[in-house]
Structures are given as C-alpha cells and as structure tokens.
C-alpha positions in Angstrom: -22.7 -4.7 -39.8 -26.2 -3.6 -39.6 -27.3 -0.1 -40.8 -28.0 0.9 -37.3 -24.4 -0.1 -36.2 -23.0 1.8 -39.2 -24.9 5.0 -38.1 -23.7 4.6 -34.6 -20.2 4.4 -35.7 -20.6 7.4 -38.1 -22.0 9.4 -35.1 -19.2 8.4 -32.9 -16.6 9.4 -35.6 -18.2 12.7 -36.1 -18.4 13.5 -32.3 -14.7 12.5 -32.1 -14.1 15.2 -34.5 -16.5 17.7 -33.4 -16.0 17.8 -29.7 -12.5 19.0 -29.7 -13.3 21.7 -32.2 -16.2 22.7 -29.8 -13.8 22.5 -26.7 -11.3 24.9 -28.6 -14.1 27.5 -29.0 -14.6 27.6 -25.1 -13.0 30.6 -23.2 -11.4 28.5 -20.6 -7.9 27.9 -22.0 -7.1 25.2 -19.6 -9.8 22.9 -21.2 -7.9 23.3 -24.7 -5.4 20.9 -23.4 -7.6 18.0 -22.9 -7.5 15.1 -25.7 -10.3 13.0 -26.6 -9.4 9.3 -26.7 -12.7 7.8 -27.6 -16.6 8.3 -28.0 -19.0 5.5 -27.4 -22.7 6.1 -28.4 -25.3 4.1 -26.5 -29.2 3.7 -26.3 -29.7 4.5 -30.0 -27.5 7.4 -30.2 -29.4 9.2 -27.4 -26.3 9.2 -25.0 -22.7 9.4 -25.8 -19.7 8.8 -23.2 -16.7 10.9 -24.2 -13.3 9.4 -22.8 -10.6 11.9 -22.1 -6.9 11.2 -22.1 -5.8 11.4 -18.4 -2.3 13.1 -19.3 -1.2 12.2 -15.9 -3.5 14.7 -14.3 -3.8 14.4 -10.6 -7.2 13.7 -9.0 -8.0 17.0 -8.2 -7.4 18.4 -11.8 -9.5 15.6 -13.1 -12.3 16.7 -10.7 -11.8 20.2 -11.9 -11.8 19.3 -15.6 -15.0 17.1 -15.4 -16.9 19.9 -13.5 -15.9 22.4 -16.1 -17.1 20.3 -18.8 -20.3 19.4 -17.2 -21.0 23.1 -17.2 -19.8 23.5 -20.9 -21.8 20.5 -22.1 -24.8 22.3 -23.5 -22.5 24.6 -25.4 -20.6 21.7 -26.8 -23.8 19.9 -27.7 -25.1 23.1 -29.5 -21.9 23.3 -31.4 -22.2 19.7 -32.6 -26.0 20.4 -33.6 -25.1 23.6 -35.6 -22.1 22.0 -37.4 -23.9 18.8 -38.5 -27.4 20.1 -38.8 -28.6 17.3 -36.6 -32.2 17.3 -35.2 -30.9 16.1 -31.7 -27.4 15.8 -30.4 -26.5 12.8 -27.9 -26.3 13.7 -24.4 -22.7 14.0 -23.7 -21.0 12.4 -20.5 -17.3 13.0 -19.8 -14.9 10.7 -18.1 -11.2 10.1 -18.1 -10.1 7.0 -19.9 -8.2 4.6 -17.4 -7.7 1.7 -20.1 -4.1 2.7 -20.7 -3.2 2.5 -17.1 -5.1 -1.0 -16.8 -3.2 -2.3 -19.7 0.1 -1.1 -18.6 -0.6 -2.8 -15.1 -1.4 -6.1 -16.9 1.6 -5.8 -19.2 3.8 -5.3 -16.0 2.2 -8.4 -14.5 3.1 -10.4 -17.6 6.5 -9.2 -17.5 6.9 -10.2 -13.9 5.5 -13.7 -14.6 7.9 -14.0 -17.5 10.9 -13.3 -15.2 9.7 -15.8 -12.6 8.8 -18.6 -15.0 12.5 -19.3 -15.8 13.3 -19.6 -12.3 10.6 -22.2 -11.8 11.7 -24.3 -14.7 15.4 -24.6 -13.4 
C-alpha cells in the first residue's frame, strides 16, 4: 500500500466512526436509527460516499432520510472537522447500500441453479 492509500483508508475509518456520532447529536430522532455500513473516499479525500443500511425502509422513507441528511450535511461535516482538527472535511454524499440485496439475489440464483442441475444430470 502506498502512503496515500493508507491516508485514504485512515480517513474512511475515522469517518465511519465520526458520522454516527454526529448524527446522534442531531435533533431529529428519526435519523438516529440509521446505520452506516461503509464510507468510501474519492478524489484525494475531497469527496466521501457514505453508505447507509437500508433496514427494509420503503422508498418513501429512504427519500425522506436522504433529504434530511442532505440538509444536515454541513452540520455533520463541521462535527468531523472539530473532532479531528482537520483543515478540510470531505464533502459527504449519502446513499443507501443495496449490495446486500444484490448478493442475496445472486445467492438465490445459485441455489436455484444447484437445485436444477441434479435434474439435468439424471
């Protein structure tokens, strides 16, 4: 790993800890139930994509949470700046993580193929 990659990983790890703390300080209690699954920094740690656990929220609830987080983004970034003493905080972008759903669909397809395969061999 290069030193730059190490810095990016360190920043991602710190943000993964700081963002839930920042969200817990917000006045909207509905946001407190959100879980952060991952944080990925891009463009030399200028931007960071924050992935949220969907928790089986419906589409309307997801839109509401993303709208509220967009409004709270400056507060969350300021919290991260103050806690770490950084000169600049990555610009945060929030989205729900659909990787778990995709992996479950793929596993279901593999299970279906495994069931059908013995029938073909007979």
